[in-house]
N, C-alpha and C positions, 0 to 999 in steps of 0.2 A: 690509338689501337682499339679495335672493336672486339668485344667479347661475345661469343655465341651463347645464346640461352640454352643451357644444358638440360632444362626441365623437359621431360617427355610430353608429348602432345596429350591433350585431354581426350579421352575416349568419347565416342558419340553418345553412348548410353549413360555417361556420367553427368551430362548437362542437366537432365531432369532432376537429379538429386540436388545439385547446386541451386537450381531454380526453385525447387520446393523449399529448401532451407532459407533462401533469401525472402521468399514470399511469406513464410511463417514468422519471420522476424520483423517484417515491415508492415504487413497487413493490419495488425492491431492498432497501429498508429493512425489509420485512416480516419477514425472517429474523433481524433484530437488535433488534427492539423487543418489548415486552410484547404479549400476544395482544389485549388490549382496545384498544390503540392501532391495531393493524391492523384489527380488527373495526369500530371507529368510523370509520376512514378509508374502509374499503370501503363502509360504509353511506352515508356522505356522497357518495362517488363514484356509488353506485347511485341515490341521490336526485337528484343533478344530472343523471344520464343520463336518468332517467324524466321529469324536468321538461323537458329538451330535446325528448324524443320527443313529449310532449304539448303542447309550445310554451306551457307554463304560465308565469305570472309568477313572478319570484323571491320567496322568502319575505319577509314583512314585516320591517321594520327591527328591531322589538323582538325578534323571534324570532332573527334573526341575532346580535344583541347577547347574547341569552341563551345561544346556542350557544357564542359566544366565551368567555363567562364560565365555562360548564360545562367547556369544553376546558381552560382555564387551571387551574380548580380540580382537575380530574382529574389533570393533569400534576403539579400541586403535591402532591397526595396521594401519587402514585406515587414521585416523586423527591425530595420534601421541598424542592424549589427549582424556580425557573423558569429557572435559568441553568446553565451547564455543557454538556457535550457531549450526554449522553443526553436531558436535559430539553429542550434547545434543538432538537435534531433532531425530537423528538416533536411539539413545537409547530409547527415548519415543515411537517411532513407533514400535520398536521391543518388548519393554516391554508390549505395548498394545496388540500385537499379542500373547505374552506369557501368558498374564493374561487370555485369553480366554481358554487356555488349562486346567486351574485349576478351572474353574467355577464349584462350587458345591452348594453354598448357596447364599442366597439373599445378604449377606454382600459382597461376591466376586463380584457379579454383580454390586452393588453400587460402589465398588472400581474401576471397569472397566469403569463405566460411568463417575466417577469423573476424572479419567485419561483422558477420552475423552474430558471433558470440558477444562482441562488444555492444552491438545494438540491443541485445537482450536486456542489458542493464537499464536501458532508457525506459523500458515499459513501467518500471517502478515509479517514474515521475508522475504517471497518470493514475495508477492504482496499485495498491499493495495487498489486496485481498487474496483469499484462497483461490478463486478462479484464475487470477493473474499468475500465482505461483504454479498452479497445475499447467497452465498454458506454456509458461516458460520452461518447465521441466520437459514437456513434450517437444518443444522447439529445440532445446538443447540436445535431447536424444536424437532428433532428426539431424542436427548438424554433426553430431558425433558419428552417426551412421554414414553421413556423406563423406566424412574423412576416411572412414573404413573402406567405403566403396571406391574412393579416388585412388587409394594406395593398394587396394586388394585386387582390382581388376574387374573386368566385365563378367567373369565367371561367377562372382558372388551373387547369390539369389537375394531378393529384397527382404523376405522374412528372416532368414538367418542373419542378415546384416543388421536389421533392426533389433533382433534379439541380442546379438553381441553388443550393440550399443547400449541397450537397456541394462545388460549385465555390468558393463563398465560404469554406468551411472550409479547402479546399486553399490558397486564396490567403492565408489567415491563417497558414499554417505558417511562412513566413520570420520573421514578427513573433514568433510563439510561440518559435521557436528563439533569436532574439536576446534576448528577455526571459528565457528559461530560462538562457541561458549568462551573461548580464551583469547580471541583476538581483541586487542584494546578497543573499546567502544569510543566513538568520536561523538562528542556532543554537537548539537546543531544539525543543520540540513545536510543531506547526502553530498559529500565531496565539497562542502562549503560553497554551494552554488549561489549565485546572486539572487536578488529578490524575485526575479521573474520566474524562478523555479517553484514559487508558491503562489503564483497569481491565480485569480479566479476562485478564491475561496468564497463559499456562500455562508450566509448567516446574517445576524443583526447588523445594522449600520448605526452610525452615530447621528443619523437624521431620519425623520419619518415624514412621509407624505401620505395622503389618502390612497390606500391600496398597496402600500409597500409591504406591510406585514401580511396582508391578505395574499399577496403574491408569494411570500415566503411560506405561508401555510399550504400552498399547493405542493410543496416538496415533502416527500416521506423520508428524506435523509436524516440520519441520526446526528443530533447536535452534541450530545454527551450521554454517558451512562453513569449511573450512581448506584453504589452498593451501601446499604445501611446494615448495621450489625444485627438488627432484628427486623420486624415488620416496618415498612415505610409508613410515614404519617399519612393521614387522609389526604386525598388528592386536592381538596379545596384549600389546604394549608401550604401547598408546595408552590411558592413563588420564587423563581430563580432570577435574581436581579442582574440586569445588564446596564447599559448606558441610561443616564437620566437626561431628559431633554427639557431645557428651560428657556429656549429662545424660539419665538414664533414670528414669522415674517408675513403672515397672511396665507401662506400655502404650505410651508414646511416647518417642522419642528427640528431644532438642532441642539446638540450638546455644546455648552460653553465650558471653557476651562474652569475647574472647581475653584472656589474661594475657601481658603483656610485649610486646616488639617482634618484629620479623621474626626467624625462627630462623636459626641459623648452619648452613650446609650445606657439605658437601664434595662437589664434583662429580667424578665418576669417568668421565665421557664428555664429548666436546666439545659445544659449544652447537649446537642444531638450530634454525635460524631458520624461521619460518613466519608466515603471515598468516591471521588469523581474522576472519570476518564473523559477528557474533553477532546473532541475532534478539532483539528486545525481550522481556524477561521480567519487567521490573518489580522486579528484585532488584539487589543491589549487587555480586555476584560475577561474575567474568570467565569462569570455566570454562577455565582455562589448562591446558596439557599439563603433567603432573607430571614433574619439578619445574620450576616457572617460573624462568626466568633473567632476561633483560631484559624489563622491563615499561614500558608508556607512562608518561609523567610524572605523569598524573593518577591512577594506580593505586598501591596500596600492597600489601604482603605481610603478612598477619596472622601471629601466632605459630603458627597451625595450618597455615600454608603455603597459605592461600587468598588468591588475588588479589582485592582489593576496590577499589571506587571510592566516592567520597563520595556521589554521587547515583545513584539507581536507573537502570538501563538501560531507558529508555522509548522508544528509537528504535533502529533497526538501525545498528550501528556496526562499523567495520573497524579492526583493531589489528595492528600489526607486533610480533611477540613472538619469544621464543626459549625453549628448554627444554633441560634435561639429563636424559636418560632414566635414566642411572645416577647415583645420588647417595646421600648418607647424612646423617642429622641429626647435629648435635652431641650427644655423649653426655651433656652437661650439660643438665639440665632442672629447671625450678622445682619445688620440693617441693610447692607448692600445686597445680600442674598434675597431678603424679603422683597426689596424693591425690584430686583431682577425678575422675580417670579410674579410680579404684578403687571409687567409691561405687555402691551398689546399694540399692534400697528394701528395708526390713526385712520379714522374714516373707513373702517371695514365692518362688515356684518352688523348693520344698524339694528336689525330686529333682535338679534341675540343680545346686543348691548342694552337695548331698551328693556328687555325682559330681566336681565341681570340687575340693572339699575332699579327696577321696581322692587326686586327682592331686597336690595340693599336698604331701600327706604322703609319697606314694610316689615322687614325682619332684622332687627338689630343684632341678634345672636347669630354668629357665623354658622353654628351647628344647624340652625333652622334653615339657612340658605342651602346648606349641603343636602339636607333632607328634602328640600323643595326640588332641587335639581334631580335627585334620585327618583323622586315621585314622578317627575316629568318623564324620565326614561321608562319607568315601570308602567305608567298608565297612558302614555302619549301615543301608543300605536307603533312603537319602534320594533324593528325586526332585525335579527342577527343573520347575516348572509355573507358569503364570500364574493358575491357578484353584485355589489351595490351599483346604483346608477351613478353616472358621472356628475360631479359637482361643478358649479359655475364659478364666476368671479367672486362671489360671496359664499364660500363653501360652508361656513357654520350656519348661516341663514338657510341655505338650500337644504342642508341635512336636517336641521332641527324643525323646520316648518314646512318642508316640501317632501323630500324623498323618504326620510325616516328609516332608511335601510342602510345598514353598514356593518363593518367588522369592528374588532376591538379598538383599532386605532381611531375610528370615527367617534366611538363613544368616549374614549379617554380624551381625545382632542377637544371635543365639544364640551365635555364636563370641565376641563381645565380652563377653557375659554370663558365659560359662564362664571367660574369661580373668580378668575382674575377680574372680569368685568364687574363682579359684585363686591370687589375689594378684599378677597381672600387670596393670599399667596398660594400658588398651586403650580405643579409641574407634572410632566408626563414621564413615567418610568416604563422602560421597555425591557423585555427579557423573555422568559418562558414560564408557562404555568402548567402544572400537572406532570404527567408522565405515565408510561405504561409498564407495569411489572411483568417481566418475562418469567414465567413459571419454571423454565428449564434451568436457568442459571441464577435466578433471584436478583437480577440487575434491573433497576428502574431505567427504562429507556425514554429519553426526552428527544423528540424529533423536531425538525424545523417546523412541522405543522403545529407544534405546541407553542410557537411564538405568540407573545401576548403583549398588550400594553394596558397599563392601568394608571391611576393618578395618585398623587400625594398632595395633601393640603396642609397648610401650616396654621395651627391653632395656638393661641397665646398660652393656654394652660396645658397643652399636650405636646407641642412641637409638631413635627411632621407626622401625619397620619395617613395610612394607606386607605384609599377608596377605589373600589373597582366597579365602575358603572356597568360593565358587561355582565357582572354577576346579577344585576337587577333585571336586565333585559333577557338574559339567557342563563339562568342558574345551572342548566345542564352543562354548559361549556366549562364551568369551574368545577362542578362536582363529578362529571363523568367524562369530559373530554369533548373535543371538537366534533367527533363523529356523531355523538348523541345529540349535539346542539343543532346540527344542520339537518335540514330535510333531505330526503333522498333526491338524487339528481344533481346535487351540488358537486362541483369538480374537485373532489378530494383525491389524493393519491391512492392508487389501488392498494398499497401496502397497509393503509390504516383503515380501509373500509371493507375488509374482507368479512363476509357474513358467515362463510362456511367454517365450522369448527376445525375440520381436518386441515384446511388451508392455513388457518391461523396457527395450528400446531406446527405445520411445516415451516411457517415463517419464524415462529419462536425458536425452533431448533436450528434453523439456518443462522439466525442472528446470534444465537448462543455460540455456535461454532465460530462465527466471525469474531465475536467478542473474545473467545478463548485465544484465537489466532492473534488478535490485537494485544491482548494482555500478556501472553507468554512468549510470543514469537517476535512480533514487531515492537512490543513493549520491553524487550530485553535491553535495558539501557545500562549506563555506567553504574547506577546504584544497585541494580539487580546483579550485575556481574560481581560487584564487590561483596554482596551478600553471599553469592555462591562460593567465591574464593575464600571468604571467611569461614564458611562451613567446611571447606576442604583443608583448612589449616593455614591459610595465607591471609591473615587479618589486615596486613598493611601492604598489600601487593601494589607496586608501582609498575611502570611500563617495562622496567628491566626484569622484574620478577615474572611479569606476564610473558615477556619474550622467552625467558628461560623455560617457563612452564610449557609454553606452546611448542618450543623446540623439543623438549623432552617427550611431550605427548605425541608429536608427529614422528619422532624417532622410534618410539615404542610401537606405533602403528606400522611403520615401515618394517620393523623386525617381525612383527606378527604376520604381516602380509607375506614377507619373504619365507617365513617358516611354514605358513600355510601352503605356499606355492611348492615348496620342497616336498611337503607331505603329500600333496596332491599329484606330484609327478608320478607317472606310471612306472611300476616296477619292471625292471628288465628281466627278460626270460633267462633263468640260470644257464640253460643249455646254450643260448645265444651268447651270453656273457663269456662262457668258457671258450667257445669257438672264436670270439673276438680276441681273446688273449692269445690264442694260437696264431691267428692272422697277424697280430701285432708282432709276435716274435719272428714270424716269417719276414715281415717288412724290415725289421731291424737286421735281418740277414740278407737283405737284398732282393727278396721275392715279393712283389706286390700283387695283390689280387684285385681283379675288377669286380664291380658290383654284380655283373651278370654271370660271373664265372661259377660253375658248379664245383662242389668239393672234389669230385673225381677228376675233373679237368685240371683243377689246381694241383692235385696229387701227381698227375702226369708231368706238369711243368716242374714240380719239385724234384721228381726223379731225374729230369733232364738237366736242370740248372743247379740243383743242390743234392746230389745223390747221397751224400753222407747223412742227410736228414730223412731220406726216404723211409727207412724202417720205422722210425719214431712217428713220422707224420702219417704213415699208413695206418698205424694203430689209432691215431687221433681221428682220422677220417672215418674209420670203421666204428669207433665208439660214438662219434657225433651222429652218423647216419642212423645207428641203432637207437640212440637217445631221442633223435628228432622224429624218425619215421617208423621205429620198431612197434610191434603190436602191444607190448606191455608197457609198464611205467618206465620213465627214463632212468637209466643207470648212471646217475651223476658221479658216483664214486669212480667208476671205470673211466669216464671221460675226464674227470679231474686228475686221475693218476696218469693218464696218457698225456695230457697237456703238461703236467709237471715234468715228464721225462723229456720234453722238448728242450734243446739247448737254449739258453737265454741270449746268445749271440752267435754269430757265424764262426764256426771252427775252421781253421786253415788246414 
């Protein structure tokens, strides 16, 4: 048995609304998807638009099925799956474009708009900032206006339709706030998505090659923000420790699994408390201020003094920490660790080896060899640059004796190589150095461009000691930042090389706004929700209490909205209300009045059909006409008395 589609056909003027809504929800994904997905979606959109212009029939069913199969096959070939974030979003975008091809009825249009609402959520996979939120509010308003237009008919004008949709969105704000504040927060990534939902995070790696940190310095993205209780320490004391690299294969430095437990430290300065908000980087390290003191309970301290967590940081998190800027390692160190940090690949960089060996023979004190290496960097004609020449098969020899131009990883790598070759255990430490204080919100902003590499050497009487050869070559980099250290013309991000004061002020204010958004909106997590509920008198709220509180709040809002709607209802004209009572009594007596019928015409029918009512109804008509159209104020008492004299039912 076949069922007829009872949905009315879609009006010709409704298609542009559906088209605009679909375009608003899919276009922002163009910059985050493969080119072929964007090209295919654009082709389908163009096909649907031309079909509407020519008022052509939708493609035949078998062609639509073939297109769906082709889309699924192409996505499967690209992503090797039809599930997960990237593959799922690509399918939604292409299906949204395909849906426009078969628009015939109002039901099809509603399905396309519903798909658009769902597609709005996927934009938060790529960005969660203020511009994204504003864009999604605009798109949601457009989709709501499209629904109003579809059901309201072609007589609705565009501006009143959009205004009505905007009013509906504003009316939904109280419910949005209640759901945001009271709905149980879910720890972990949105909807428990797989790991591909957080792919592509930028930041430090657990290995370093010449140019890797220099490439990272090209980015003005924020790595983390820090708030100190008072004024931040001097910039040259801000070393944010990341992975420690102790294996060198002749090209790359890599981090090996730590040996032993947390190191024993002697703190020589009081603890400095601070709060760090770390952007997601997909790694397990915290980037704590050197040397870490108090750490969150879910973090541990490796033997290389790197704060680590069990699971990668795949969402923005805020931590309360402390650090001791003056500290010393325990002089005891595992013999295996010292041997690991002396290893070098055989038969590489003979010139650097020979130089280091000469230091070993001439300078028995390790401290003298360290000073000798630093003097080489200070007086050897080395230059600090983001665009160093390429190095050959013997990178240390090329850098130390030929090019002499490099970034921090070049200096740290060469220094550690010389130390190991001269018999001193040494390792490369990567992280960030410095930061920029935002005067608007007083947060210290550490960017990817602040990425840095330095060295640590092991001395028998001191343990591991930090040595930063970059500070010798370019003191400005450590004391003032990368912008002051590099000459004009270096390819730095525009965000950190603004020379204009007012542009810098605009950037500070914008970043402060984003930080507030991150801290108080996106950062509203389970802990903050518990704090809010505790202040509201629910110290031990579980999901049952939250559900009850949420239901009570929503019910209260519904009652308030209903009461507001009743109060806003226009008051009936008292003259019309009394006339309606009279008409109601007539209907109960068998005399119905048509909407177009005048009072006098109705009186003539009453005289003919219900003569016993004629005298009383004559008085009602006379009083009504005087009250409605008389020159003076309406005499409601006369009309009310006349209506009261009408019988309440038909008399026999």
